[in-house]
N, C-alpha and C positions, 0 to 999 in steps of 0.2 A: 673888435667890437664886443666880444664875449665878456671881457672883464668889465666893460662899461655897463652891460646889462646886469651883471652880478652886483655892482656897486649900487645901481639904481634900485634893484630889487631889495637889497638889504636896507637901503635908506627908507623905502616906502612900505616895507612889510609891517612894521609896528603901526604905522598910520592907518593902513587898510584894516588891520585887525581891530583897532580902536573904533574906526568908523562903523564896521559891521556890528560890533557890540553895542554901540549907541543906537543903531537902527533897531536892534532886537529889543532894547530897553523901551524905546518909544512905542514899538508895536505892542508889547506886552501891556504897557500902560493904557493904550487905546482899547485893548480887549477888556481890561478890567473896568474901564469906564462905560462899557456897553457896546462896543463895536462888534458886529457880527462878522465872523470869519467863516466863509463858506468853503467847504472842501473843493478842490479842483474837479471839474467835470471830466469824464472820460471823453476822449476825442469822438467816439461814436455817438455820444449823447449831447455833446456841446452844441452841435448844430440844431438838433431837435429842440433843446431847451431854449435856445435863442429865438427860434421860430415861434415857440409857444408863448414866450414872454412878449413878443411883438404882435400877438393875435388879439385884436380888440374884442372879439366875441368871447374868447376864453377869459379875458380879463374881466369882462362884464359879468360872466357867470361866477367868477371867484368873488367879486365885490358885492354880488347880490345877497341880500339878507334873506335867509330861508326861515320863514315864520313857522313852518311845519316842524322843522328840525328843532327849533328853539322850544316849541310847545312840548315835543316829546321828551326833550332833555329835562324840562322842568317837572315832568311827571315822575322822574326817577327819584326815589327816596332811599337814602343810605343811612343805616343805623349801625353804629359801632358798638360792639359788645366784647366782653372778655372771651377768650377761647374756651371751649368746653374742657372739662377735666379729662385728663388722659386716663386710659384704662391701666390699672395696676394689677399685677398678677397676685393672686392670693397664695400661690404655691411658692415656697422658698426655692429660689434658683441657686445653682452652684456659684460660689464666689471664693475668693482667697480666704476670707475670714470664716465662712461657714465650713470650708474644707478643714481648716485648722481646728475649728471647734469640735467637729465630729470625726476627727482623724482616727479615733479608737472605737468608733461606733460601727458594728458589723454591717448595719444596713446602709452605711454611708461609705463603705470601703472603696468603691470605685467612682465616687464623685456624684452619686445620685441616690435617692431613697429607693429602696426595694419595696415593691408592693407585698402585701401579705400573701402567703402561699394559697389561701383559699380563693383569692381573686385572680390568680394566674390562669390564663386561658390555655386550652389544650394545644400542644405542639409549640408552646412558647417557653423560653428558657432564659434565665438571668445569667449574666456573665460569671458571677460567683459559682452558680450551679454548674455551668459548663466546665469550669476549671476543676471542680470537684469530681465530676463524672469522668473527665479525661484522665485525671490523675489515678483514680481507682481502676479505670480500665487498663492503663499502662502497667499498674502494679501486678495485675494477674494475667494480662494478655501478652506481655513481652518478657523475654528472659532477662536475667540479670547480667552484669558485666562478665561473669564467669560462664555464661551460657546455661546456667541452671535456673530453676524456679526461684522467684524472689521469696524471702522469708515471710512477708506480709501478704502473700497472694490470697490465702483463704479469707483473711479478714477483709481484704479489698473486695472480694466477690460478694460478701454479705453486705458491705456498705453500698456497693453498686446496685444490687438488686433491690435494696430497701430505700434507695434515694428517691425523693419526691419527683425529681425531674425525669428519672427513668420510667416511673409509673405514669407520667403525664405525656411523654413524647412517644411517638410511634417508633418501633424498632428500626424501620428503614431509615428514618431520619437520624437516629442515633448512629447507625452504621455510616451514613454519609458524613456526619460530624467527626467520627473517628477517622475516616478515610482522609479528610482534607485538613483537619485541625489537630491531629495527634501530636502530643508533646515530644520533645527530644530530650534525651538524658545527656548531661555533660559528663565526660569521662576524662579526668585529668591524667590518667596513666595511658600512654600510647606505646604500642609495640611497633617499631619501625625497622627498616632495613637500611644499612649504611649505603651511601652513594658509591663508596669505593667498591663494595661488593657487586652492586649493579653494573658498574662500569667494567669490572673484570668479566662478569658474566656476558655482557654485551660484546666485549672483545672476543670471547670464546665462540659465541654464536655467529658473529660476523666473520670469523676466520682470522682475526688479528692476533690471536694468541694460541699457544699450543695446549690443547686440553689434557694432554698426557703428562704435562709437567707436574711434579708432586706438590709444588707450592699452591696449585689451584684447588687441591682437594679440600682444604678448610673453607674456601669460598663456596664451593658447591654444597658442602655440608651445612654451612650457615644459612644458605638460601633455601635449603630443603626443609628447614624447620618451620613450624607453624608460626607465621608472623602476620602482621596486618597486610592483607592483600592489596589494599588501596595504594600502598607505597611501592608496589612492584610495577615494572614495565610490562607491557602486554606480552611481548615475546618471551620474557623471562618467566612470567606466570604460566604461559602456555607450555613452556619446556618443563617446568616443575610439576605440572599437572599430568604429564605423560606417565604411562606405566614404566617401571624400571627397565624392562627389556627393550621397550620401544625407545626410551630415552638413550640407552646405550647404543642402539643401532643408529639413532640420529647423530649422536656425538661421533660415532665411528665414521659415518658418512661425511660429516663435516671435516674430520681429520684427513680422510682420503682426498677429499676435494681440495683441502688446503695444501697437502703435499703435492698434488698434481699441479696446482696453480704455482706453487713455489718452483717446481721443476721447469715449468714453462717459462717463468720469468728468468730463471737462471740461464736457460738456453738462449732466450732472447738477449740477455745481457752479454753472453759470449759472442753472439752474432754482432751486437753493437760494438763490442770491443774490436773484433776483426775488421769491421767496416771503418772504425776510427783509425786503426793502425794503417789500413790501406789508404785512407784519405791523407793521413800525415805523410806516408811514403810518396804518394803522388805529388803532394805539395812540395816536398823537399826536392824531388826530381825536377819539377817545373822551376823551382827557385834556382837550382844549380844550372839548369839549361839556360835560364835567362841571364845568369851571371856570366856564363861563357860567351853568350852572344854579345853582351855588353863589352867584354874584353876584346873580342874580335873587331868590333866597330872602333 
């Protein structure tokens, strides 16, 4: 029977689709001609709607002509006018064209016009002024890359003290600005420690290498030089910061501990070898005894 259903379904499938499409076309035509299509009511409202539709009193109130309402609606007067003119800014706002036009203008350097200095309020600063103050402060307050005073420090002090923003802002606020917004200097030359040196030093400290071997002397010498401390491991830096005598005592202690640990491991290894030989001997005896018993059987 299953194959009969498949044949019937295949034969009537196109006919059912064509019939459904024709019904859709007819319904759309009726809607275009003015037929009202109400949305389906929710089951909880359908019964109440049906009851209200069959209520004669409610129908009478709906059909009744309300003269008072009509009179009030007739009093309403509507006048249509053009919208009022929008407010337009008199100040030139930043835009792509204005930025390009004033790209070389100092008062337009950061995308907005700077007010005149005489109109600046107390404890107020412009972005350009903040950068100038911070740069001058960095020039004389921080040492150079070599740790010495910068060559333009004296000139920076004069510019800093005579700057209008410094005269206008309280010293406490300037100190806060320097504390939280101080600039950083880029240094392309870095002094680093090789990872191989650090790994060898770690092996020495952890007891994985012999500190007395002569090939480790260059490693210790290289790490003892003045290099960038941020590239050193914590335990390596702590070891290098020790006094020479204390560091030698510490290395001697590590060597003694390493030798004692090596002796303990060697002794334990000998014990394990003896146990292994004893176990093999017992296994051979058990195997030979089992073979003799099998022969007797």
